[in-house]
C-alpha positions in Angstrom: -0.1 0.0 0.1 2.8 2.4 0.8 5.4 1.2 -1.6 5.1 4.2 -3.9 6.1 6.5 -1.1 9.4 4.7 -0.7 10.9 4.7 -4.3 14.3 5.2 -2.7 14.3 1.7 -1.8 13.9 0.2 -5.2 15.2 3.0 -7.5 18.5 1.8 -9.2 19.2 5.3 -10.7 20.1 3.8 -14.2 17.9 6.5 -15.6 19.7 9.3 -13.9 22.9 10.9 -15.4 23.7 12.3 -11.9 24.7 15.5 -13.7 23.7 19.0 -12.4 20.2 19.9 -13.6 18.4 23.2 -13.7 15.9 24.0 -11.1 12.3 23.3 -12.3 10.1 26.3 -12.9 6.8 26.3 -10.9 3.7 25.5 -12.7 0.6 25.8 -10.7 -2.3 23.4 -11.2 -5.4 24.0 -9.3 -8.9 25.4 -9.4 -9.1 29.1 -9.3 -11.5 30.4 -6.7 -13.1 34.1 -6.3 -11.3 37.2 -5.6 -8.8 37.4 -2.9 -8.3 40.7 -1.1 -5.1 41.6 0.5 -5.1 44.4 3.1 -2.7 47.1 3.7 -2.6 50.7 5.1 -2.6 54.2 3.6 0.5 56.5 3.5 0.8 58.7 6.6 0.9 62.4 5.9 1.4 65.3 7.9 -1.9 66.8 6.9 -4.7 64.8 5.6 -4.2 61.1 6.2 -5.6 59.0 3.4 -8.1 56.3 4.3 -7.2 52.7 4.1 -7.3 51.3 0.7 -7.8 48.0 -1.0 -5.5 46.6 -3.5 -6.7 44.0 -5.9 -4.4 41.4 -7.5 -3.8 40.7 -11.1 -4.9 37.5 -12.4 -2.4 37.3 -15.2 0.5 36.7 -12.9 3.6 36.3 -15.0 5.3 32.9 -15.5 7.8 31.8 -13.2 10.1 30.7 -15.9 12.6 33.5 -15.1 13.2 31.9 -11.8 13.7 28.6 -13.5 16.3 30.1 -15.9 18.4 31.3 -12.9 21.2 28.7 -12.1 21.7 28.1 -8.6 25.3 28.3 -7.2 26.4 25.5 -5.2 29.4 25.0 -3.1 31.9 22.2 -3.6 31.3 19.9 -0.7 34.2 18.2 1.1 34.0 14.6 1.1 36.0 14.1 4.3 34.5 14.4 7.9 33.6 17.8 9.0 35.6 18.4 12.3 33.5 21.0 13.8 29.7 20.6 13.3 28.7 23.1 16.0 28.4 26.1 13.6 25.4 26.9 11.8 26.7 29.8 9.9 25.6 30.1 6.4 28.6 29.7 3.8 28.9 33.3 2.4 30.7 32.4 -1.0 29.4 34.3 -3.8 25.6 34.1 -2.5 25.6 37.7 -1.1 24.1 40.5 -3.3 23.7 44.0 -2.4 21.0 46.5 -3.1 22.6 49.8 -3.8 20.3 52.0 -1.9 17.2 52.1 0.4 15.3 53.2 -2.7 15.8 49.7 -4.2 14.4 48.1 -1.2 11.4 50.5 -1.3 10.8 49.4 -5.0 10.6 45.8 -3.8 7.8 46.7 -1.5 6.1 48.6 -4.3 6.3 45.5 -6.4 4.9 43.4 -3.8 1.8 45.6 -3.4 1.4 46.6 -7.1 -0.1 43.2 -7.9 -2.7 42.3 -5.1 -5.5 41.0 -7.2 -7.0 37.9 -8.3 -9.2 39.7 -11.0 -8.7 40.6 -14.3 -8.5 44.3 -14.0 -6.0 46.8 -15.5 -2.6 47.0 -13.9 -2.4 49.8 -11.2 0.6 51.6 -10.1 1.1 53.8 -7.1 1.8 57.5 -7.9 5.4 58.3 -8.4 6.4 54.7 -9.7 6.4 53.5 -13.1 4.7 50.4 -14.5 7.9 48.9 -15.7 8.8 47.6 -12.3 10.5 44.2 -12.6 8.2 41.5 -11.2 10.7 39.6 -8.9 9.6 40.9 -5.7 10.7 38.2 -3.1 12.9 39.3 -0.2 15.1 37.0 1.9 13.1 36.7 5.1 15.9 35.7 7.6 18.5 38.4 8.0 17.0 41.6 6.9 18.0 44.1 9.7 17.6 47.8 10.3 20.6 49.6 11.5 18.6 52.5 13.0 16.5 51.5 15.9 12.9 53.0 15.1 11.3 54.5 18.1 7.8 53.4 17.1 7.7 49.5 16.6 3.9 49.3 16.3 2.0 46.8 14.4 -0.3 47.7 11.5 -2.0 46.5 8.4 -5.3 45.9 6.8 -8.2 46.4 4.5 -7.9 47.9 1.0 -10.8 49.1 -1.1 -11.0 47.7 -4.6 -10.0 49.6 -7.7 -7.7 52.3 -5.8 -4.1 52.8 -5.9 -2.3 52.2 -2.6 -0.3 55.0 -1.1 2.9 53.5 0.2 4.8 54.7 3.2 8.3 55.8 2.9 11.2 53.8 4.3 12.4 55.4 7.5 15.3 53.0 8.1 18.7 54.5 7.3 20.4 51.2 6.3 20.0 47.6 6.4 22.8 45.0 7.1 23.1 41.6 8.5 23.6 40.7 12.1 26.5 38.7 13.3 26.4 35.5 15.5 26.9 37.5 18.8 24.0 39.8 18.3 26.4 42.7 18.4 25.1 46.1 17.2 26.1 46.9 13.6 27.4 50.1 12.1 26.3 50.2 8.5 26.5 52.9 6.1 23.8 55.4 6.1 23.5 55.4 2.3 23.4 51.7 1.5 21.1 48.9 2.3 22.4 45.4 1.9 20.5 42.1 1.9 22.1 38.9 2.6 20.8 35.9 0.5 20.8 32.8 2.8 22.4 29.5 1.8 19.6 28.3 -0.1 16.4 29.5 -2.0 14.4 32.6 -0.9 11.4 31.0 0.4 8.7 33.7 0.3 7.1 34.7 -2.9 3.9 36.8 -2.7 2.6 35.8 -6.1 3.0 32.1 -5.4 1.5 32.5 -2.1 -1.6 34.0 -3.7 -1.8 31.3 -6.3 -1.6 28.5 -3.6 -4.3 30.4 -1.4 -6.7 30.2 -4.2 -6.6 26.4 -4.1 -6.8 26.0 -0.5 -10.1 24.5 0.7 -11.7 26.1 4.1 -15.0 25.8 5.8 -15.7 29.5 5.3 -14.8 30.7 2.0 -12.1 33.1 2.6 -11.9 36.0 0.3 -9.0 38.0 2.0 -5.4 37.4 2.7 -3.8 38.6 5.8 -1.1 41.1 4.8 1.6 39.4 7.1 1.0 36.1 5.3 1.3 37.8 1.9 4.3 40.0 2.4 6.0 37.7 4.9 7.8 38.1 8.2 11.5 39.1 8.9 12.9 38.4 12.4 13.3 41.9 14.1 17.0 43.0 14.5 16.6 43.5 18.3 16.0 41.3 21.4 12.7 41.2 23.0 13.0 40.5 26.8 10.5 38.8 28.8 8.1 41.4 30.1 8.3 42.3 33.7 4.8 42.7 35.0 4.0 45.5 37.4 3.0 44.7 40.9 -0.8 44.6 41.4 -1.7 44.7 37.7 -4.0 41.6 38.0 -5.7 42.9 41.0 -6.4 46.1 39.4 -7.9 44.3 36.2 -10.1 42.3 38.3 -11.3 45.3 40.3 -12.2 47.0 37.0 -14.2 43.9 35.9 -16.2 44.0 39.2 -16.7 47.8 38.7 -18.2 47.2 35.5 -20.7 44.8 36.9 -21.7 47.2 39.7 -21.9 50.3 37.5 -23.5 48.8 34.4 -24.8 52.3 33.2 -21.2 53.2 32.3 -20.8 50.2 30.0 -21.5 50.9 26.2 -22.1 47.1 25.5 -22.1 47.5 21.7 -21.4 44.6 19.2 -18.9 45.9 16.7 -17.9 42.4 15.0 -20.1 39.3 14.8 -19.3 36.3 12.8 -22.6 34.5 13.9 -24.9 37.3 12.2 -23.8 37.5 8.3 -26.1 40.5 8.0 -24.4 42.5 10.6 -23.1 45.9 9.5 -20.0 47.5 10.9 -20.7 50.8 12.7 -19.4 53.8 10.7 -18.4 56.0 13.8 -15.0 57.1 13.4 -13.9 56.4 16.9 -14.7 52.6 16.8 -12.2 50.1 16.0 -13.0 47.7 13.3 -12.2 44.0 13.3 -11.8 41.2 10.8 -10.7 37.5 10.9 -12.0 36.2 7.5 -8.6 34.8 6.3 -6.6 31.8 6.6 -5.9 30.6 10.2 -7.9 33.6 11.5 -9.8 33.4 14.7 -12.0 35.9 16.2 -15.8 35.2 16.6 -17.3 38.4 18.1 -16.2 41.8 19.5 -18.1 44.0 22.1 -17.2 47.5 22.9 -17.2 48.0 26.6 -16.0 51.4 27.1 -14.7 54.0 24.6 -11.4 52.4 24.4 -11.9 49.0 25.8 -13.2 45.8 23.9 -14.2 42.3 25.0 -13.1 39.7 22.3 -14.6 36.1 21.9 -12.9 33.4 20.1 -14.2 30.6 18.0 -14.1 27.1 19.4 -12.5 24.4 17.2 -14.7 23.4 14.5 -17.1 20.6 15.4 -16.1 21.2 19.1 -17.5 23.3 21.8 -14.1 24.2 23.4 -10.4 24.8 22.9 -10.4 28.5 22.7 -6.8 29.7 22.9 -5.4 30.5 19.4 -6.2 33.9 18.1 -5.4 35.9 14.9 -7.3 39.0 13.9 -7.0 42.4 12.3 -7.7 45.8 13.8 -8.2 48.9 11.7 -9.8 52.5 12.4 -7.0 53.2 14.9 -6.1 56.5 16.5 -2.5 57.1 17.3 -1.5 57.8 21.1 -4.6 56.2 22.6 -4.2 53.2 24.8 -6.7 50.5 23.8 -7.4 47.6 26.2 -8.4 44.2 24.7 -10.0 41.5 26.8 -10.2 38.0 25.3 -12.8 36.5 27.6 -13.4 32.9 26.7 -10.1 31.1 27.3 -10.1 27.9 29.0 -6.5 26.9 30.4 -6.2 27.5 34.1 -2.8 29.5 33.7 -0.7 30.9 30.8 2.7 32.2 30.3 0.9 35.6 29.7 1.2 35.9 33.6 5.0 35.2 33.4 6.2 37.8 30.7 4.8 36.6 27.5 3.4 39.2 25.1 1.0 38.9 22.3 2.3 39.5 18.8 1.5 42.4 16.5 2.3 43.2 12.8 1.8 46.7 11.5 1.3 47.3 7.8 2.5 50.8 8.2 5.7 49.5 9.8 6.1 46.9 6.8 5.8 49.5 4.2 8.4 51.6 6.1 10.7 48.7 5.6 10.1 46.7 8.9 7.8 43.8 8.0 8.1 41.9 11.2 6.0 40.4 13.9 6.9 42.0 17.2 5.9 41.4 20.9 3.5 44.1 22.0 1.2 45.1 24.9 1.5 46.2 28.6 -0.6 45.5 31.6 -0.8 41.9 30.5 -2.4 39.2 32.9 -4.4 36.1 32.6 -7.0 35.4 35.3 -10.4 33.6 35.9 -13.2 35.8 35.0 -17.2 35.8 36.1 -18.3 34.0 32.9 -19.4 30.3 33.6 -19.0 27.6 30.9 -21.9 25.3 30.2 -21.6 21.7 31.4 -21.3 20.6 27.8 -18.3 22.9 27.0 -16.7 22.0 30.4 -16.9 18.2 29.7 -19.9 17.6 32.0 -18.5 19.5 34.9 -20.6 22.3 36.3 -19.3 25.5 37.7 -16.1 25.9 35.6 -15.2 29.5 34.5 -13.7 31.0 31.6 -10.3 32.9 31.8 -9.4 36.4 30.3 -6.4 37.4 28.5 -6.1 41.2 29.0 -3.6 43.5 27.3 -3.3 47.2 26.5 -1.9 48.7 23.3 -1.0 52.2 22.1 -0.8 52.5 18.4 1.8 55.2 17.0 0.4 55.4 13.4 -2.7 56.9 12.2 -4.9 54.9 9.8 -2.9 52.0 10.4 -4.0 48.3 10.1 -2.6 45.9 12.7 -2.7 42.1 13.1 -2.6 40.4 16.5 -1.9 36.7 17.1 -1.3 34.2 19.9 2.1 33.3 18.3 4.0 33.7 15.1 1.3 32.7 12.4 2.3 29.9 9.9 -0.4 28.9 7.5 -0.9 25.8 5.4 -0.5 27.9 2.1 2.8 29.2 3.7 3.9 25.6 4.0 3.0 24.7 0.7 4.7 27.7 -0.8 8.0 27.0 1.0 8.0 23.3 -0.1 7.5 24.5 -3.7 10.3 27.0 -3.5 12.6 24.4 -1.9 11.6 21.7 -4.7 12.1 24.2 -7.5 15.6 25.5 -6.4 17.5 22.4 -5.3 20.3 20.8 -7.0 19.1 17.4 -8.3 22.7 16.2 -8.5 23.4 16.8 -4.9 20.0 16.5 -3.1 17.4 13.9 -3.3 14.0 15.7 -2.7 10.5 14.2 -3.3 7.2 15.8 -2.3 4.5 13.4 -2.4 0.9 13.4 -1.2 0.5 11.3 2.0 -3.3 11.6 1.8 -6.2 14.0 1.5 -7.9 15.6 4.5 -11.6 15.9 5.4 -11.7 19.1 3.4 -9.8 17.7 0.4 -6.6 19.3 1.2 -3.4 17.4 0.5 -1.1 16.4 3.3 2.4 16.7 1.9 5.1 14.1 2.6 8.8 15.0 1.9 11.7 12.9 1.5 15.2 14.3 1.7 18.6 12.6 1.6 21.8 12.9 -0.5 21.9 11.6 -4.0 24.2 8.5 -4.6 27.7 9.3 -5.9 27.0 7.3 -8.9 24.7 4.5 -10.2 27.2 2.0 -9.4 26.1 -0.9 -7.3 28.1 -0.1 -4.2 26.7 3.4 -4.2 23.2 2.4 -4.6 23.6 0.0 -1.8 25.0 2.7 0.5 22.0 5.0 -0.5 19.4 2.3 0.3 20.8 1.3 3.5 20.9 4.7 5.1 18.9 4.8 8.4 15.6 6.4 8.5 14.7 9.6 10.4 10.9 10.2 10.6 9.7 13.7 11.6 6.3 15.3 11.9 4.8 18.6 13.1 1.8 20.7 13.6 -0.9 18.2 14.8 -2.0 20.9 17.0 -2.9 24.0 14.8 -2.5 26.5 17.5 1.2 25.5 18.0 2.7 27.4 15.2 6.0 27.6 16.6 6.3 23.8 15.7 6.0 24.9 12.1 8.9 27.4 12.4 11.0 24.8 14.0 10.2 22.5 11.1 11.0 25.3 8.6 14.5 25.5 10.2 14.9 21.9 10.0 13.8 21.7 6.1 16.0 24.8 5.3 19.0 23.2 7.0 18.5 19.8 5.2 18.3 21.7 1.9 21.2 24.0 2.4 24.7 24.0 1.1 26.2 23.6 4.4 28.8 20.9 4.4 27.4 19.5 7.5 24.0 19.4 6.1 25.5 17.4 3.0 27.1 14.9 5.6 23.8 14.6 7.2 22.0 13.9 4.2 24.5 11.3 3.3 23.9 9.7 6.6 20.1 9.4 6.9 17.0 9.3 4.7 14.4 11.8 6.2 10.7 11.2 5.9 8.9 14.3 7.0 5.3 15.1 7.5 5.6 18.9 8.1 1.7 19.5 9.0 -0.4 16.6 10.2 -3.4 18.7 10.7 -3.9 21.1 7.6 -7.6 21.6 8.1 -7.3 22.7 11.5 -4.5 25.1 10.6 -6.5 26.6 7.6 -9.7 27.1 9.8 -8.0 28.8 12.8 -8.4 25.8 15.3 -6.3 25.6 18.3 -6.0 21.8 18.9 -8.6 19.7 16.8 -9.0 18.6 13.2 -12.5 19.1 11.4 -13.7 15.8 13.1 -13.6 17.9 16.4 -10.9 15.4 17.9 -7.3 15.8 19.1 -5.4 14.0 16.4 -2.6 13.3 18.7 -4.9 11.2 20.8 -5.9 8.9 18.0 -2.6 7.0 17.2 -3.6 3.8 18.9 -6.7 3.2 16.6 -6.8 6.0 13.8 -9.9 5.9 11.6 -9.0 6.2 7.9 -12.1 8.4 7.2 -12.0 10.6 10.3 -8.1 10.7 10.9 -6.7 10.2 7.6 -3.3 11.9 8.3 -2.6 10.0 11.4 -3.9 6.6 9.9 -1.4 7.1 6.9 1.5 8.6 8.9 1.2 5.4 11.2 0.9 3.2 8.2 4.3 4.5 6.8 5.9 3.7 10.1 4.4 0.1 10.1 5.5 -0.3 6.6 9.2 0.6 7.6 9.0 -1.8 10.5 7.6 -4.6 8.2 10.4 -4.1 5.8 13.1 -4.3 8.6 13.9 -0.6 8.1 12.8 0.8 11.6 13.6 4.6 12.0 16.6 5.4 14.2 14.6 8.5 15.4 11.2 9.6 15.3 10.3 13.1 16.6 7.0 15.0 16.6 7.4 18.8 16.9 5.0 20.5 19.3 4.6 23.8 21.2 4.2 24.2 24.9 2.1 27.0 26.6 3.0 26.7 30.1 6.7 26.1 30.2 9.8 27.9 28.9 12.6 26.7 26.9 12.7 23.8 24.4 12.9 20.2 25.8 11.8 16.7 24.9 9.6 14.0 26.1 10.7 10.5 25.5 9.9 6.9 26.6 11.6 4.9 29.1 10.2 1.7 30.9 12.5 2.0 33.9 11.9 5.7 34.6 8.2 5.1 34.1 8.3 2.3 36.8 10.3 4.5 39.1 7.8 7.3 38.7 4.7 5.1 39.3 6.1 2.6 41.8 8.3 3.5 44.8 9.0 0.0 45.6 10.6 -0.9 42.2 14.2 -1.9 42.5 17.0 -1.0 39.9 17.3 -4.7 39.1 13.6 -5.1 38.2 14.0 -3.6 34.7 17.1 -3.8 32.3 17.1 -1.1 29.7 19.3 0.6 27.4 19.8 4.3 27.9 20.1 5.2 24.2 16.9 7.2 24.4 18.7 10.0 26.5 21.5 10.4 23.9 19.9 12.9 21.5 18.3 15.1 24.1 21.8 15.4 25.9 23.5 16.1 22.7 21.1 19.0 22.0 21.5 20.3 25.5 25.1 20.9 24.6 24.7 22.5 21.1 21.1 24.2 21.2 21.0 27.3 23.4 17.3 27.2 23.8 17.3 23.4 24.9 17.0 22.5 28.4 17.7 19.0 29.5 16.4 19.4 33.0 12.9 20.0 31.6 13.1 16.6 29.7 10.9 13.8 30.8 10.9 10.1 29.8 8.1 9.0 31.9 5.1 7.5 30.0 1.9 8.8 31.6 -1.4 6.9 31.1 -3.0 10.0 29.6 -0.5 10.1 26.9 -0.6 6.4 25.8 -2.4 7.2 22.5 0.0 10.0 21.4 2.3 9.6 18.5 5.5 9.5 20.8 4.2 6.5 22.9 2.5 4.5 20.2 5.7 4.8 17.9 7.8 3.6 20.9 5.5 0.9 22.1 3.9 -0.5 18.9 6.3 0.3 16.2 9.5 -0.4 18.3 11.3 2.9 17.9 13.4 3.3 21.0 14.3 7.1 20.2 10.7 8.1 20.0 10.3 11.8 21.0 8.0 14.8 21.4 10.1 18.0 21.1 8.2 21.0 22.8 9.1 24.6 22.1 8.1 27.4 24.4 5.6 29.9 23.2 7.0 32.5 25.7 10.9 32.4 26.1 14.0 31.0 27.9 14.9 31.1 31.6 18.4 29.5 31.0 21.3 29.6 28.7 22.2 32.2 25.9 18.6 33.4 25.6 17.8 33.6 29.3 15.4 36.5 29.9 14.2 36.7 26.3 11.1 36.1 24.5 11.6 33.4 21.7 11.3 34.5 18.1 11.2 32.8 14.8 15.0 33.2 14.5 15.5 31.1 17.7 12.9 28.6 16.5 14.4 28.1 13.1 17.8 27.8 14.8 16.4 25.0 17.0 15.4 23.1 13.9 18.8 23.4 12.5 20.4 22.5 15.6 18.3 19.4 15.8 19.9 18.4 12.5 23.3 18.8 13.8 22.3 16.8 16.8 21.2 13.8 14.6 24.6 14.0 12.8 26.4 13.6 16.2 24.1 10.9 17.0 25.0 9.1 14.0 28.7 9.4 14.7 28.1 8.0 18.2 26.1 4.9 16.8 28.5 4.4 13.9 31.9 5.1 15.2 33.8 2.8 12.7 32.1 4.6 9.9 33.5 8.0 11.0 36.8 6.8 12.4 36.2 8.4 15.7 38.5 7.8 18.6 37.1 5.4 21.2 37.3 8.1 23.8 34.3 9.7 22.4 32.2 6.7 23.1 32.6 7.7 26.7 30.1 10.5 26.0 27.2 8.0 26.1 28.2 6.6 29.5 28.0 10.1 30.9 24.5 10.7 29.8 22.9 9.4 33.0 24.0 9.8 36.6 25.5 6.6 38.2 22.4 6.5 40.5 20.2 5.4 37.6 22.0 2.0 37.7 20.8 1.1 34.4 22.5 -1.7 32.5 24.5 -0.4 29.4 25.7 -2.2 26.4 26.6 0.6 24.1 27.8 -1.3 21.1 25.1 -3.8 20.5 22.2 -1.8 21.9 22.9 1.3 19.7 23.5 -0.6 16.5 20.6 -2.8 16.8 18.4 0.1 15.8 20.3 0.7 12.5 18.4 -0.8 9.6 20.0 -4.1 8.1 21.9 -4.1 5.0 19.6 -5.4 2.2 
């Protein structure tokens, strides 16, 4: 049933000349849907500030053949072993390009916004810019930094009115340059802006994103695209410390809620946004904020104005469910600068949150993006999370009566007039973004160097495809011995995003994918060591529709691994089927890891599986001689604790709890037989140890974690196959130091480590 998804096990490569080939141009095949509207903000002026405008995208998007004609430059990779694989630095080579001035960067933004329509209408150009603008508008989204710290880092963005031109803001940054590894301040030229091209393809392409969105199937028919998803996100060039909450802020917020119950005459209580009422009209008063969440991954159900500058927000539950209110992603417009607005999300369910311990919501400003700063930033003051007076129904509370909802409250002051801003629980990463990234990786890779396949694992309940990616190194030639080496590489199986609200898992996966496809010599060595099978998004429908935890069946897919239903849980059913197939053909993966996000803890850490540690945890009378177990399951986490700044070994746990017996980690360990079966949890907040102590986590750190995970796998390979790498025997002592002597677990490193490598066919 799954043989067609493992062509690497049978392909003899006799039809391959193994000579460098041109990247394939992208050809989109899919059903075109209705018009998609992308929001943006009007230009700020000293006098009359223009109203928000809607830009429409051209249907006749140019062919991507030009991209296919560009030859990728690849580094000559050394065949000998890399002595130091700690570094994740991109190789500069001749991959760097310079934009001569800030005007060039401004033109790129103009190009991006010049084509925002899916309708056949005449091309429109912003005043002051010619229509002959070059069409390639994609920008690298990793190391664009601003040399001048901007005093106003607000978020903006939003709605555009069809048929009108967009007044673009001017760039306010004096220069752009790349950050060094030590996060030191840079001193770039005032006249020049430079953009460093990462070692690999530029993954964000607004035109391609729009084409993919048109073929994405959702429960509501989305007609808009959120501006941050269209233009992309660049990690900001500054650190964002964990917020210190003023003493007594929670008491003050609760007192204000009690006051509004007592003095109800002071409350406006006006609905300003309501998805439940399709005929609802938005109030036209100029001092009322306008809200929207009708775009991919958006979640906001209803907004009620409480006081002049205070709003209660109600989130959607997961589809076909009556709970799981946590993820939010919405847009705000009609903003007045210098006004402190208070937002209360009043139907959260978890009993505690990192919002009480320094985490801030994320905000994206369209005006800031047009000014050359297209990034999500942490924003908000007076943030707290507390139990409110709204009671949950017994149905929503799982049959329990008297349970209350919780409130997330935060205050934001916007610096720009007529701006449009987006707020999110964490850095958004949509299904269409994943498909765009995979398409760019596929079209830009070197077929002589990298074996890359993108297959369809299955279709979801909505009819969206669930991608399956295979990555390894091409064989050196089609000679028998090279084909044998290719086929007998051990498998590593990775998955992510089974819970839609854990968007940080997708950013970690993005870092893994980019690293595996990079020209880094260590990445080439890694590809030569393993075959990677990756399901980067296990719950596409949940992601598309703005769910927090469930799929369209209303069930948590990470509790369905024991007995998945092929009709209700197709992605889990077929992912498990792949693993069962590998076990049946005696090619058990060396490592399985499922990427997740954690809402209550800091740092990055792992959950693994250990019989002995579970016995110790559940039975105080168990003695060390009751269970004999190999400790290889601790090797990879220990390696990561040494090389990944955000990883914390002390937060790891290897106990198998009864409530987790139907999760991917436990089922793959218990039923499939993979000893190194993990869940890797990334914080939504930040770190309290290591290099990033006291800082909120960003996409740069999350992607770094994904890359460091790859480096950890290479070190694991060198430990499990010392003869292949000609390592000194002293390095094998590393394994013996992984667990304190008090564990008293029998070790037999040589045989127990090697038994999990696939046999030679």
